[in-house]
All heavy atoms as a GROMACS GRO file, in nm:
protein
  616
    1MET      N    1   2.555   0.883   0.099
    1MET     CA    2   2.466   0.818   0.009
    1MET      C    3   2.402   0.699   0.064
    1MET      O    4   2.465   0.619   0.128
    1MET     CB    5   2.549   0.783  -0.122
    1MET     CG    6   2.461   0.733  -0.230
    1MET     SD    7   2.550   0.740  -0.386
    1MET     CE    8   2.540   0.575  -0.430
    2GLN      N    9   2.267   0.685   0.055
    2GLN     CA   10   2.196   0.576   0.112
    2GLN      C   11   2.187   0.457   0.013
    2GLN      O   12   2.164   0.472  -0.098
    2GLN     CB   13   2.058   0.620   0.154
    2GLN     CG   14   1.981   0.517   0.230
    2GLN     CD   15   1.841   0.574   0.276
    2GLN    OE1   16   1.802   0.679   0.231
    2GLN    NE2   17   1.785   0.495   0.364
    3LEU      N   18   2.213   0.337   0.070
    3LEU     CA   19   2.206   0.210  -0.014
    3LEU      C   20   2.059   0.178  -0.045
    3LEU      O   21   1.975   0.188   0.046
    3LEU     CB   22   2.262   0.096   0.062
    3LEU     CG   23   2.414   0.076   0.032
    3LEU    CD1   24   2.455  -0.039   0.125
    3LEU    CD2   25   2.436   0.031  -0.107
    4GLU      N   26   2.037   0.144  -0.163
    4GLU     CA   27   1.898   0.100  -0.207
    4GLU      C   28   1.877  -0.045  -0.164
    4GLU      O   29   1.952  -0.128  -0.204
    4GLU     CB   30   1.883   0.120  -0.361
    4GLU     CG   31   1.748   0.074  -0.412
    4GLU     CD   32   1.638   0.158  -0.356
    4GLU    OE1   33   1.646   0.284  -0.364
    4GLU    OE2   34   1.542   0.103  -0.305
    5LYS      N   35   1.780  -0.076  -0.086
    5LYS     CA   36   1.755  -0.209  -0.039
    5LYS      C   37   1.637  -0.278  -0.111
    5LYS      O   38   1.612  -0.394  -0.091
    5LYS     CB   39   1.718  -0.210   0.111
    5LYS     CG   40   1.834  -0.156   0.195
    5LYS     CD   41   1.797  -0.149   0.341
    5LYS     CE   42   1.905  -0.095   0.421
    5LYS     NZ   43   1.872  -0.085   0.565
    6ARG      N   44   1.569  -0.213  -0.194
    6ARG     CA   45   1.454  -0.272  -0.270
    6ARG      C   46   1.495  -0.376  -0.369
    6ARG      O   47   1.604  -0.365  -0.430
    6ARG     CB   48   1.374  -0.160  -0.346
    6ARG     CG   49   1.302  -0.072  -0.248
    6ARG     CD   50   1.223   0.038  -0.326
    6ARG     NE   51   1.169   0.127  -0.236
    6ARG     CZ   52   1.225   0.229  -0.174
    6ARG    NH1   53   1.353   0.244  -0.199
    6ARG    NH2   54   1.161   0.306  -0.096
    7LYS      N   55   1.415  -0.483  -0.386
    7LYS     CA   56   1.444  -0.586  -0.480
    7LYS      C   57   1.403  -0.552  -0.615
    7LYS      O   58   1.454  -0.608  -0.714
    7LYS     CB   59   1.372  -0.715  -0.438
    7LYS     CG   60   1.419  -0.767  -0.306
    7LYS     CD   61   1.344  -0.887  -0.258
    7LYS     CE   62   1.386  -0.933  -0.121
    7LYS     NZ   63   1.302  -1.024  -0.060
    8SER      N   64   1.308  -0.457  -0.635
    8SER     CA   65   1.268  -0.413  -0.766
    8SER      C   66   1.259  -0.256  -0.773
    8SER      O   67   1.237  -0.199  -0.666
    8SER     CB   68   1.137  -0.478  -0.808
    8SER     OG   69   1.036  -0.454  -0.708
    9ASN      N   70   1.276  -0.201  -0.888
    9ASN     CA   71   1.264  -0.056  -0.902
    9ASN      C   72   1.124   0.001  -0.867
    9ASN      O   73   1.027  -0.068  -0.898
    9ASN     CB   74   1.303  -0.015  -1.045
    9ASN     CG   75   1.441  -0.038  -1.074
    9ASN    OD1   76   1.529  -0.032  -0.985
    9ASN    ND2   77   1.477  -0.060  -1.202
   10ARG      N   78   1.117   0.113  -0.810
   10ARG     CA   79   0.991   0.169  -0.784
   10ARG      C   80   0.956   0.280  -0.883
   10ARG      O   81   1.050   0.337  -0.939
   10ARG     CB   82   0.985   0.224  -0.641
   10ARG     CG   83   1.079   0.342  -0.619
   10ARG     CD   84   1.060   0.396  -0.478
   10ARG     NE   85   1.168   0.484  -0.450
   10ARG     CZ   86   1.176   0.554  -0.338
   10ARG    NH1   87   1.091   0.548  -0.246
   10ARG    NH2   88   1.284   0.640  -0.326
   11GLN      N   89   0.832   0.308  -0.903
   11GLN     CA   90   0.790   0.410  -0.992
   11GLN      C   91   0.686   0.509  -0.913
   11GLN      O   92   0.599   0.453  -0.844
   11GLN     CB   93   0.713   0.347  -1.114
   11GLN     CG   94   0.798   0.261  -1.201
   11GLN     CD   95   0.720   0.191  -1.301
   11GLN    OE1   96   0.597   0.200  -1.314
   11GLN    NE2   97   0.787   0.114  -1.391
   12SER      N   98   0.715   0.629  -0.932
   12SER     CA   99   0.619   0.725  -0.871
   12SER      C  100   0.485   0.711  -0.940
   12SER      O  101   0.473   0.681  -1.052
   12SER     CB  102   0.670   0.876  -0.897
   12SER     OG  103   0.788   0.889  -0.821
   13SER      N  104   0.384   0.736  -0.856
   13SER     CA  105   0.246   0.716  -0.899
   13SER      C  106   0.158   0.819  -0.834
   13SER      O  107   0.192   0.885  -0.730
   13SER     CB  108   0.204   0.573  -0.870
   13SER     OG  109   0.070   0.561  -0.906
   14ALA      N  110   0.039   0.835  -0.887
   14ALA     CA  111  -0.066   0.914  -0.819
   14ALA      C  112  -0.200   0.845  -0.854
   14ALA      O  113  -0.288   0.905  -0.904
   14ALA     CB  114  -0.066   1.058  -0.867
   15ARG      N  115  -0.206   0.718  -0.823
   15ARG     CA  116  -0.324   0.636  -0.861
   15ARG      C  117  -0.415   0.613  -0.737
   15ARG      O  118  -0.374   0.574  -0.630
   15ARG     CB  119  -0.268   0.499  -0.907
   15ARG     CG  120  -0.382   0.411  -0.959
   15ARG     CD  121  -0.321   0.282  -1.006
   15ARG     NE  122  -0.421   0.200  -1.065
   15ARG     CZ  123  -0.400   0.078  -1.111
   15ARG    NH1  124  -0.279   0.032  -1.121
   15ARG    NH2  125  -0.503   0.001  -1.156
   16ALA      N  126  -0.538   0.648  -0.756
   16ALA     CA  127  -0.638   0.624  -0.649
   16ALA      C  128  -0.669   0.468  -0.640
   16ALA      O  129  -0.669   0.400  -0.737
   16ALA     CB  130  -0.768   0.697  -0.689
   17ALA      N  131  -0.693   0.434  -0.522
   17ALA     CA  132  -0.720   0.288  -0.491
   17ALA      C  133  -0.798   0.278  -0.360
   17ALA      O  134  -0.837   0.382  -0.308
   17ALA     CB  135  -0.591   0.208  -0.473
   18LYS      N  136  -0.829   0.166  -0.318
   18LYS     CA  137  -0.896   0.144  -0.187
   18LYS      C  138  -0.819   0.035  -0.118
   18LYS      O  139  -0.757  -0.056  -0.172
   18LYS     CB  140  -1.036   0.099  -0.208
   18LYS     CG  141  -1.123   0.207  -0.277
   18LYS     CD  142  -1.276   0.170  -0.260
   18LYS     CE  143  -1.356   0.285  -0.329
   18LYS     NZ  144  -1.369   0.406  -0.243
   19ILE      N  145  -0.828   0.038   0.015
   19ILE     CA  146  -0.772  -0.066   0.102
   19ILE      C  147  -0.883  -0.111   0.190
   19ILE      O  148  -0.975  -0.047   0.229
   19ILE     CB  149  -0.652  -0.010   0.185
   19ILE    CG1  150  -0.696   0.106   0.271
   19ILE    CG2  151  -0.534   0.016   0.099
   19ILE    CD1  152  -0.589   0.151   0.370
   20GLN      N  153  -0.872  -0.244   0.228
   20GLN     CA  154  -0.968  -0.304   0.309
   20GLN      C  155  -0.900  -0.400   0.408
   20GLN      O  156  -0.824  -0.485   0.368
   20GLN     CB  157  -1.075  -0.388   0.228
   20GLN     CG  158  -1.188  -0.447   0.306
   20GLN     CD  159  -1.291  -0.508   0.210
   20GLN    OE1  160  -1.259  -0.556   0.106
   20GLN    NE2  161  -1.413  -0.502   0.256
   21ALA      N  162  -0.937  -0.377   0.534
   21ALA     CA  163  -0.889  -0.465   0.641
   21ALA      C  164  -0.963  -0.602   0.621
   21ALA      O  165  -1.071  -0.608   0.565
   21ALA     CB  166  -0.916  -0.405   0.775
   22HIS      N  167  -0.901  -0.707   0.662
   22HIS     CA  168  -0.962  -0.845   0.657
   22HIS      C  169  -1.088  -0.844   0.746
   22HIS      O  170  -1.086  -0.792   0.854
   22HIS     CB  171  -0.864  -0.944   0.696
   22HIS     CG  172  -0.751  -0.956   0.600
   22HIS    ND1  173  -0.753  -1.025   0.477
   22HIS    CD2  174  -0.624  -0.900   0.605
   22HIS    CE1  175  -0.641  -1.010   0.415
   22HIS    NE2  176  -0.561  -0.933   0.485
   23GLY      N  177  -1.188  -0.901   0.696
   23GLY     CA  178  -1.314  -0.908   0.772
   23GLY      C  179  -1.429  -0.833   0.702
   23GLY      O  180  -1.420  -0.824   0.577
   24GLU      N  181  -1.518  -0.783   0.769
   24GLU     CA  182  -1.634  -0.719   0.718
   24GLU      C  183  -1.636  -0.571   0.700
   24GLU      O  184  -1.732  -0.501   0.685
   24GLU     CB  185  -1.757  -0.762   0.802
   24GLU     CG  186  -1.787  -0.906   0.816
   24GLU     CD  187  -1.843  -0.964   0.686
   24GLU    OE1  188  -1.916  -0.894   0.615
   24GLU    OE2  189  -1.804  -1.084   0.654
   25THR      N  190  -1.512  -0.514   0.717
   25THR     CA  191  -1.505  -0.366   0.709
   25THR      C  192  -1.523  -0.310   0.572
   25THR      O  193  -1.477  -0.378   0.477
   25THR     CB  194  -1.367  -0.319   0.767
   25THR    OG1  195  -1.264  -0.374   0.685
   25THR    CG2  196  -1.344  -0.366   0.912
   26PRO      N  197  -1.576  -0.187   0.564
   26PRO     CA  198  -1.585  -0.133   0.424
   26PRO      C  199  -1.453  -0.079   0.380
   26PRO      O  200  -1.373  -0.045   0.462
   26PRO     CB  201  -1.685  -0.016   0.446
   26PRO     CG  202  -1.680   0.007   0.591
   26PRO     CD  203  -1.643  -0.113   0.657
   27PRO      N  204  -1.426  -0.077   0.249
   27PRO     CA  205  -1.302  -0.025   0.195
   27PRO      C  206  -1.288   0.125   0.226
   27PRO      O  207  -1.379   0.198   0.231
   27PRO     CB  208  -1.311  -0.047   0.044
   27PRO     CG  209  -1.429  -0.147   0.024
   27PRO     CD  210  -1.520  -0.129   0.141
   28CYS      N  211  -1.158   0.167   0.239
   28CYS     CA  212  -1.124   0.309   0.258
   28CYS      C  213  -1.041   0.358   0.146
   28CYS      O  214  -0.966   0.280   0.083
   28CYS     CB  215  -1.046   0.330   0.386
   28CYS     SG  216  -1.123   0.270   0.537
   29ASP      N  217  -1.062   0.479   0.110
   29ASP     CA  218  -0.980   0.548   0.000
   29ASP      C  219  -0.836   0.560   0.037
   29ASP      O  220  -0.798   0.582   0.149
   29ASP     CB  221  -1.037   0.683  -0.033
   29ASP     CG  222  -1.174   0.673  -0.099
   29ASP    OD1  223  -1.204   0.577  -0.164
   29ASP    OD2  224  -1.250   0.766  -0.071
   30CYS      N  225  -0.745   0.551  -0.062
   30CYS     CA  226  -0.608   0.576  -0.045
   30CYS      C  227  -0.549   0.621  -0.180
   30CYS      O  228  -0.614   0.610  -0.284
   30CYS     CB  229  -0.534   0.454   0.001
   30CYS     SG  230  -0.511   0.320  -0.119
   31LEU      N  231  -0.426   0.669  -0.172
   31LEU     CA  232  -0.354   0.711  -0.293
   31LEU      C  233  -0.223   0.645  -0.299
   31LEU      O  234  -0.141   0.648  -0.204
   31LEU     CB  235  -0.335   0.871  -0.292
   31LEU     CG  236  -0.264   0.930  -0.407
   31LEU    CD1  237  -0.341   0.917  -0.537
   31LEU    CD2  238  -0.220   1.071  -0.379
   32ILE      N  239  -0.201   0.569  -0.407
   32ILE     CA  240  -0.066   0.502  -0.424
   32ILE      C  241   0.036   0.603  -0.475
   32ILE      O  242   0.009   0.670  -0.579
   32ILE     CB  243  -0.082   0.388  -0.530
   32ILE    CG1  244  -0.181   0.292  -0.483
   32ILE    CG2  245   0.059   0.325  -0.544
   32ILE    CD1  246  -0.212   0.180  -0.584
   33THR      N  247   0.140   0.630  -0.396
   33THR     CA  248   0.239   0.731  -0.436
   33THR      C  249   0.369   0.669  -0.495
   33THR      O  250   0.435   0.729  -0.570
   33THR     CB  251   0.280   0.812  -0.317
   33THR    OG1  252   0.332   0.736  -0.207
   33THR    CG2  253   0.155   0.895  -0.267
   34ASP      N  254   0.393   0.545  -0.461
   34ASP     CA  255   0.507   0.464  -0.517
   34ASP      C  256   0.462   0.319  -0.539
   34ASP      O  257   0.386   0.269  -0.456
   34ASP     CB  258   0.626   0.458  -0.423
   34ASP     CG  259   0.717   0.584  -0.431
   34ASP    OD1  260   0.707   0.658  -0.529
   34ASP    OD2  261   0.795   0.602  -0.339
   35LEU      N  262   0.506   0.260  -0.646
   35LEU     CA  263   0.468   0.125  -0.674
   35LEU      C  264   0.590   0.050  -0.733
   35LEU      O  265   0.666   0.108  -0.816
   35LEU     CB  266   0.359   0.129  -0.779
   35LEU     CG  267   0.300  -0.005  -0.838
   35LEU    CD1  268   0.233  -0.082  -0.726
   35LEU    CD2  269   0.207   0.021  -0.950
   36SER      N  270   0.606  -0.072  -0.682
   36SER     CA  271   0.716  -0.159  -0.737
   36SER      C  272   0.663  -0.301  -0.748
   36SER      O  273   0.546  -0.328  -0.709
   36SER     CB  274   0.842  -0.152  -0.646
   36SER     OG  275   0.814  -0.234  -0.530
   37GLY      N  276   0.740  -0.386  -0.807
   37GLY     CA  277   0.695  -0.528  -0.812
   37GLY      C  278   0.677  -0.596  -0.680
   37GLY      O  279   0.605  -0.686  -0.666
   38GLY      N  280   0.743  -0.536  -0.575
   38GLY     CA  281   0.732  -0.601  -0.446
   38GLY      C  282   0.640  -0.528  -0.348
   38GLY      O  283   0.614  -0.590  -0.237
   39GLY      N  284   0.597  -0.408  -0.379
   39GLY     CA  285   0.515  -0.340  -0.276
   39GLY      C  286   0.474  -0.195  -0.321
   39GLY      O  287   0.486  -0.160  -0.438
   40ILE      N  288   0.418  -0.126  -0.224
   40ILE     CA  289   0.363   0.005  -0.247
   40ILE      C  290   0.394   0.102  -0.131
   40ILE      O  291   0.423   0.055  -0.018
   40ILE     CB  292   0.209   0.002  -0.269
   40ILE    CG1  293   0.151  -0.063  -0.140
   40ILE    CG2  294   0.168  -0.068  -0.391
   40ILE    CD1  295  -0.001  -0.048  -0.135
   41ARG      N  296   0.379   0.231  -0.161
   41ARG     CA  297   0.370   0.332  -0.063
   41ARG      C  298   0.237   0.405  -0.084
   41ARG      O  299   0.204   0.446  -0.199
   41ARG     CB  300   0.484   0.435  -0.071
   41ARG     CG  301   0.470   0.543   0.037
   41ARG     CD  302   0.586   0.636   0.044
   41ARG     NE  303   0.659   0.661  -0.075
   41ARG     CZ  304   0.755   0.748  -0.075
   41ARG    NH1  305   0.792   0.813   0.026
   41ARG    NH2  306   0.822   0.766  -0.200
   42ILE      N  307   0.156   0.419   0.020
   42ILE     CA  308   0.028   0.480   0.006
   42ILE      C  309   0.008   0.588   0.104
   42ILE      O  310   0.074   0.593   0.210
   42ILE     CB  311  -0.085   0.374   0.020
   42ILE    CG1  312  -0.089   0.316   0.169
   42ILE    CG2  313  -0.082   0.269  -0.087
   42ILE    CD1  314  -0.204   0.228   0.193
   43LEU      N  315  -0.085   0.682   0.074
   43LEU     CA  316  -0.134   0.776   0.164
   43LEU      C  317  -0.277   0.735   0.197
   43LEU      O  318  -0.357   0.726   0.103
   43LEU     CB  319  -0.133   0.918   0.103
   43LEU     CG  320   0.004   0.981   0.092
   43LEU    CD1  321  -0.006   1.115   0.020
   43LEU    CD2  322   0.068   1.005   0.228
   44ALA      N  323  -0.308   0.700   0.319
   44ALA     CA  324  -0.439   0.655   0.356
   44ALA      C  325  -0.523   0.769   0.404
   44ALA      O  326  -0.482   0.848   0.491
   44ALA     CB  327  -0.426   0.551   0.462
   45ALA      N  328  -0.644   0.781   0.343
   45ALA     CA  329  -0.732   0.895   0.381
   45ALA      C  330  -0.772   0.892   0.526
   45ALA      O  331  -0.776   0.995   0.590
   45ALA     CB  332  -0.857   0.890   0.290
   46SER      N  333  -0.802   0.769   0.583
   46SER     CA  334  -0.845   0.755   0.714
   46SER      C  335  -0.726   0.763   0.815
   46SER      O  336  -0.748   0.791   0.932
   46SER     CB  337  -0.925   0.631   0.739
   46SER     OG  338  -0.832   0.515   0.724
   47GLY      N  339  -0.609   0.727   0.769
   47GLY     CA  340  -0.492   0.721   0.858
   47GLY      C  341  -0.480   0.592   0.935
   47GLY      O  342  -0.388   0.561   0.997
   48ARG      N  343  -0.591   0.512   0.926
   48ARG     CA  344  -0.591   0.383   1.001
   48ARG      C  345  -0.578   0.274   0.901
   48ARG      O  346  -0.668   0.237   0.832
   48ARG     CB  347  -0.729   0.370   1.079
   48ARG     CG  348  -0.736   0.470   1.195
   48ARG     CD  349  -0.867   0.454   1.266
   48ARG     NE  350  -0.959   0.541   1.189
   48ARG     CZ  351  -1.091   0.524   1.196
   48ARG    NH1  352  -1.146   0.437   1.275
   48ARG    NH2  353  -1.168   0.602   1.121
   49VAL      N  354  -0.458   0.212   0.910
   49VAL     CA  355  -0.428   0.101   0.820
   49VAL      C  356  -0.383  -0.017   0.908
   49VAL      O  357  -0.297  -0.008   0.990
   49VAL     CB  358  -0.309   0.132   0.722
   49VAL    CG1  359  -0.286   0.012   0.635
   49VAL    CG2  360  -0.351   0.258   0.642
   50THR      N  361  -0.458  -0.131   0.892
   50THR     CA  362  -0.418  -0.249   0.970
   50THR      C  363  -0.296  -0.312   0.920
   50THR      O  364  -0.248  -0.286   0.810
   50THR     CB  365  -0.536  -0.353   0.966
   50THR    OG1  366  -0.560  -0.390   0.832
   50THR    CG2  367  -0.663  -0.298   1.028
   51LYS      N  368  -0.234  -0.397   0.999
   51LYS     CA  369  -0.104  -0.464   0.972
   51LYS      C  370  -0.114  -0.540   0.834
   51LYS      O  371  -0.012  -0.543   0.762
   51LYS     CB  372  -0.057  -0.546   1.081
   51LYS     CG  373   0.087  -0.590   1.072
   51LYS     CD  374   0.139  -0.629   1.212
   51LYS     CE  375   0.285  -0.662   1.202
   51LYS     NZ  376   0.371  -0.555   1.224
   52ARG      N  377  -0.222  -0.598   0.812
   52ARG     CA  378  -0.246  -0.672   0.684
   52ARG      C  379  -0.371  -0.617   0.628
   52ARG      O  380  -0.476  -0.593   0.698
   52ARG     CB  381  -0.263  -0.822   0.711
   52ARG     CG  382  -0.128  -0.887   0.731
   52ARG     CD  383  -0.148  -1.041   0.734
   52ARG     NE  384  -0.023  -1.109   0.738
   52ARG     CZ  385   0.044  -1.155   0.633
   52ARG    NH1  386  -0.010  -1.140   0.513
   52ARG    NH2  387   0.160  -1.216   0.646
   53PHE      N  388  -0.376  -0.598   0.492
   53PHE     CA  389  -0.490  -0.538   0.425
   53PHE      C  390  -0.490  -0.583   0.280
   53PHE      O  391  -0.389  -0.637   0.229
   53PHE     CB  392  -0.492  -0.391   0.436
   53PHE     CG  393  -0.375  -0.318   0.370
   53PHE    CD1  394  -0.380  -0.287   0.238
   53PHE    CD2  395  -0.261  -0.298   0.445
   53PHE    CE1  396  -0.276  -0.218   0.180
   53PHE    CE2  397  -0.156  -0.228   0.384
   53PHE     CZ  398  -0.160  -0.189   0.250
   54THR      N  399  -0.604  -0.565   0.215
   54THR     CA  400  -0.619  -0.592   0.074
   54THR      C  401  -0.617  -0.461  -0.005
   54THR      O  402  -0.692  -0.371   0.032
   54THR     CB  403  -0.749  -0.667   0.038
   54THR    OG1  404  -0.750  -0.790   0.122
   54THR    CG2  405  -0.767  -0.699  -0.103
   55LEU      N  406  -0.534  -0.451  -0.099
   55LEU     CA  407  -0.532  -0.326  -0.186
   55LEU      C  408  -0.621  -0.359  -0.302
   55LEU      O  409  -0.613  -0.458  -0.370
   55LEU     CB  410  -0.388  -0.307  -0.244
   55LEU     CG  411  -0.370  -0.195  -0.340
   55LEU    CD1  412  -0.391  -0.060  -0.277
   55LEU    CD2  413  -0.238  -0.199  -0.412
   56ILE      N  414  -0.722  -0.273  -0.326
   56ILE     CA  415  -0.822  -0.290  -0.428
   56ILE      C  416  -0.799  -0.190  -0.540
   56ILE      O  417  -0.817  -0.072  -0.514
   56ILE     CB  418  -0.965  -0.278  -0.370
   56ILE    CG1  419  -0.982  -0.371  -0.250
   56ILE    CG2  420  -1.067  -0.298  -0.478
   56ILE    CD1  421  -1.110  -0.354  -0.173
   57LEU      N  422  -0.763  -0.242  -0.656
   57LEU     CA  423  -0.749  -0.155  -0.773
   57LEU      C  424  -0.865  -0.182  -0.869
   57LEU      O  425  -0.942  -0.282  -0.849
   57LEU     CB  426  -0.619  -0.186  -0.841
   57LEU     CG  427  -0.490  -0.172  -0.758
   57LEU    CD1  428  -0.375  -0.234  -0.822
   57LEU    CD2  429  -0.466  -0.027  -0.735
   58SER      N  430  -0.884  -0.108  -0.966
   58SER     CA  431  -0.993  -0.124  -1.061
   58SER      C  432  -0.991  -0.258  -1.128
   58SER      O  433  -1.096  -0.314  -1.160
   58SER     CB  434  -1.002  -0.013  -1.158
   58SER     OG  435  -0.879  -0.007  -1.238
   59ASP      N  436  -0.871  -0.312  -1.148
   59ASP     CA  437  -0.862  -0.436  -1.226
   59ASP      C  438  -0.800  -0.555  -1.142
   59ASP      O  439  -0.785  -0.660  -1.198
   59ASP     CB  440  -0.778  -0.418  -1.354
   59ASP     CG  441  -0.637  -0.356  -1.314
   59ASP    OD1  442  -0.609  -0.323  -1.199
   59ASP    OD2  443  -0.554  -0.350  -1.408
   60SER      N  444  -0.774  -0.535  -1.015
   60SER     CA  445  -0.711  -0.638  -0.939
   60SER      C  446  -0.719  -0.615  -0.790
   60SER      O  447  -0.751  -0.505  -0.744
   60SER     CB  448  -0.564  -0.662  -0.983
   60SER     OG  449  -0.484  -0.550  -0.950
   61ARG      N  450  -0.680  -0.718  -0.715
   61ARG     CA  451  -0.668  -0.713  -0.566
   61ARG      C  452  -0.536  -0.777  -0.529
   61ARG      O  453  -0.500  -0.871  -0.587
   61ARG     CB  454  -0.782  -0.787  -0.500
   61ARG     CG  455  -0.922  -0.736  -0.535
   61ARG     CD  456  -1.030  -0.832  -0.484
   61ARG     NE  457  -1.058  -0.818  -0.348
   61ARG     CZ  458  -1.146  -0.739  -0.292
   61ARG    NH1  459  -1.227  -0.664  -0.369
   61ARG    NH2  460  -1.169  -0.739  -0.161
   62ARG      N  461  -0.469  -0.708  -0.427
   62ARG     CA  462  -0.339  -0.761  -0.383
   62ARG      C  463  -0.340  -0.760  -0.233
   62ARG      O  464  -0.384  -0.668  -0.165
   62ARG     CB  465  -0.224  -0.674  -0.431
   62ARG     CG  466  -0.203  -0.654  -0.574
   62ARG     CD  467  -0.152  -0.779  -0.645
   62ARG     NE  468  -0.031  -0.840  -0.597
   62ARG     CZ  469   0.099  -0.818  -0.649
   62ARG    NH1  470   0.108  -0.732  -0.749
   62ARG    NH2  471   0.192  -0.877  -0.604
   63GLU      N  472  -0.294  -0.870  -0.169
   63GLU     CA  473  -0.275  -0.882  -0.030
   63GLU      C  474  -0.145  -0.814   0.010
   63GLU      O  475  -0.049  -0.831  -0.052
   63GLU     CB  476  -0.281  -1.031   0.016
   63GLU     CG  477  -0.411  -1.100  -0.009
   63GLU     CD  478  -0.529  -1.034   0.064
   63GLU    OE1  479  -0.519  -1.005   0.175
   63GLU    OE2  480  -0.629  -1.022  -0.009
   64CYS      N  481  -0.147  -0.733   0.119
   64CYS     CA  482  -0.031  -0.655   0.159
   64CYS      C  483  -0.005  -0.668   0.309
   64CYS      O  484  -0.093  -0.692   0.388
   64CYS     CB  485  -0.057  -0.508   0.129
   64CYS     SG  486  -0.083  -0.470  -0.041
   65ARG      N  487   0.119  -0.643   0.343
   65ARG     CA  488   0.163  -0.639   0.480
   65ARG      C  489   0.240  -0.517   0.509
   65ARG      O  490   0.332  -0.485   0.432
   65ARG     CB  491   0.246  -0.761   0.512
   65ARG     CG  492   0.293  -0.765   0.663
   65ARG     CD  493   0.361  -0.897   0.694
   65ARG     NE  494   0.475  -0.924   0.604
   65ARG     CZ  495   0.597  -0.918   0.638
   65ARG    NH1  496   0.639  -0.880   0.757
   65ARG    NH2  497   0.695  -0.944   0.549
   66VAL      N  498   0.202  -0.435   0.606
   66VAL     CA  499   0.269  -0.307   0.645
   66VAL      C  500   0.412  -0.338   0.690
   66VAL      O  501   0.438  -0.422   0.772
   66VAL     CB  502   0.191  -0.230   0.748
   66VAL    CG1  503   0.266  -0.115   0.796
   66VAL    CG2  504   0.052  -0.189   0.696
   67ILE      N  505   0.509  -0.264   0.629
   67ILE     CA  506   0.645  -0.274   0.671
   67ILE      C  507   0.689  -0.151   0.753
   67ILE      O  508   0.755  -0.160   0.850
   67ILE     CB  509   0.736  -0.273   0.549
   67ILE    CG1  510   0.701  -0.393   0.455
   67ILE    CG2  511   0.885  -0.273   0.580
   67ILE    CD1  512   0.723  -0.530   0.527
   68TRP      N  513   0.638  -0.037   0.720
   68TRP     CA  514   0.661   0.086   0.798
   68TRP      C  515   0.539   0.182   0.784
   68TRP      O  516   0.465   0.169   0.697
   68TRP     CB  517   0.789   0.154   0.751
   68TRP     CG  518   0.790   0.203   0.607
   68TRP    CD1  519   0.833   0.128   0.499
   68TRP    CD2  520   0.737   0.322   0.551
   68TRP    NE1  521   0.819   0.195   0.390
   68TRP    CE2  522   0.758   0.316   0.414
   68TRP    CE3  523   0.675   0.428   0.607
   68TRP    CZ2  524   0.722   0.415   0.326
   68TRP    CZ3  525   0.639   0.533   0.523
   68TRP    CH2  526   0.657   0.530   0.390
   69ARG      N  527   0.533   0.275   0.871
   69ARG     CA  528   0.426   0.379   0.874
   69ARG      C  529   0.472   0.507   0.937
   69ARG      O  530   0.557   0.504   1.032
   69ARG     CB  531   0.296   0.335   0.932
   69ARG     CG  532   0.302   0.304   1.075
   69ARG     CD  533   0.170   0.258   1.132
   69ARG     NE  534   0.137   0.119   1.106
   69ARG     CZ  535   0.019   0.075   1.062
   69ARG    NH1  536  -0.081   0.158   1.056
   69ARG    NH2  537   0.008  -0.053   1.036
   70THR      N  538   0.429   0.623   0.876
   70THR     CA  539   0.467   0.751   0.928
   70THR      C  540   0.341   0.835   0.911
   70THR      O  541   0.314   0.877   0.794
   70THR     CB  542   0.588   0.815   0.865
   70THR    OG1  543   0.696   0.739   0.874
   70THR    CG2  544   0.616   0.956   0.917
   71GLY      N  545   0.263   0.853   1.018
   71GLY     CA  546   0.138   0.936   0.996
   71GLY      C  547   0.040   0.861   0.910
   71GLY      O  548   0.018   0.738   0.926
   72ASN      N  549  -0.007   0.928   0.804
   72ASN     CA  550  -0.103   0.872   0.705
   72ASN      C  551  -0.020   0.790   0.592
   72ASN      O  552  -0.091   0.740   0.507
   72ASN     CB  553  -0.194   0.975   0.644
   72ASN     CG  554  -0.292   1.028   0.738
   72ASN    OD1  555  -0.299   0.985   0.855
   72ASN    ND2  556  -0.379   1.112   0.694
   73GLU      N  557   0.105   0.794   0.599
   73GLU     CA  558   0.186   0.730   0.490
   73GLU      C  559   0.230   0.590   0.536
   73GLU      O  560   0.270   0.571   0.650
   73GLU     CB  561   0.308   0.820   0.461
   73GLU     CG  562   0.382   0.780   0.339
   73GLU     CD  563   0.489   0.876   0.306
   73GLU    OE1  564   0.556   0.929   0.397
   73GLU    OE2  565   0.511   0.893   0.183
   74VAL      N  566   0.214   0.494   0.444
   74VAL     CA  567   0.241   0.361   0.479
   74VAL      C  568   0.316   0.286   0.371
   74VAL      O  569   0.281   0.310   0.252
   74VAL     CB  570   0.106   0.273   0.502
   74VAL    CG1  571   0.131   0.124   0.517
   74VAL    CG2  572   0.030   0.333   0.618
   75GLY      N  573   0.420   0.209   0.409
   75GLY     CA  574   0.492   0.126   0.306
   75GLY      C  575   0.450  -0.013   0.334
   75GLY      O  576   0.454  -0.062   0.449
   76ALA      N  577   0.418  -0.092   0.229
   76ALA     CA  578   0.372  -0.228   0.249
   76ALA      C  579   0.431  -0.314   0.133
   76ALA      O  580   0.461  -0.265   0.028
   76ALA     CB  581   0.222  -0.235   0.243
   77GLU      N  582   0.448  -0.443   0.174
   77GLU     CA  583   0.488  -0.542   0.068
   77GLU      C  584   0.380  -0.628   0.028
   77GLU      O  585   0.280  -0.654   0.104
   77GLU     CB  586   0.605  -0.626   0.120
   77GLU     CG  587   0.571  -0.726   0.228
   77GLU     CD  588   0.685  -0.808   0.279
   77GLU    OE1  589   0.785  -0.807   0.209
   77GLU    OE2  590   0.659  -0.872   0.383
   78PHE      N  591   0.382  -0.672  -0.102
   78PHE     CA  592   0.283  -0.759  -0.146
   78PHE      C  593   0.311  -0.903  -0.092
   78PHE      O  594   0.435  -0.946  -0.092
   78PHE     CB  595   0.283  -0.772  -0.296
   78PHE     CG  596   0.247  -0.639  -0.368
   78PHE    CD1  597   0.326  -0.587  -0.468
   78PHE    CD2  598   0.135  -0.569  -0.327
   78PHE    CE1  599   0.294  -0.474  -0.527
   78PHE    CE2  600   0.106  -0.444  -0.390
   78PHE     CZ  601   0.184  -0.400  -0.486
   79VAL      N  602   0.212  -0.979  -0.050
   79VAL     CA  603   0.236  -1.111   0.011
   79VAL      C  604   0.168  -1.216  -0.063
   79VAL      O  605   0.169  -1.330  -0.025
   79VAL     CB  606   0.186  -1.113   0.163
   79VAL    CG1  607   0.278  -1.022   0.256
   79VAL    CG2  608   0.046  -1.072   0.176
   80ASP      N  609   0.101  -1.184  -0.175
   80ASP     CA  610   0.034  -1.290  -0.254
   80ASP      C  611   0.120  -1.332  -0.374
   80ASP      O  612   0.211  -1.276  -0.408
   80ASP     CB  613  -0.106  -1.246  -0.303
   80ASP     CG  614  -0.108  -1.109  -0.374
   80ASP    OD1  615   0.006  -1.051  -0.389
   80ASP    OD2  616  -0.209  -1.072  -0.416
   0.00000   0.00000   0.00000
């Protein structure tokens, strides 16, 4: 049995969002697959996710830092 290391419970999701690297780059589509109070797991359409990015939701923006990545799947923590 694997120990749970998360500080907050996660919830499965299938919410469309956008991510944007810092600077002048246009936002890219992504799908949030897990969400918790401390972070997210996303599937990035482009597969290219910078170490720090802004998650853009319809009603908010959150600054994120990548913790792990496997192919197009990325786990990130909220830093704001």
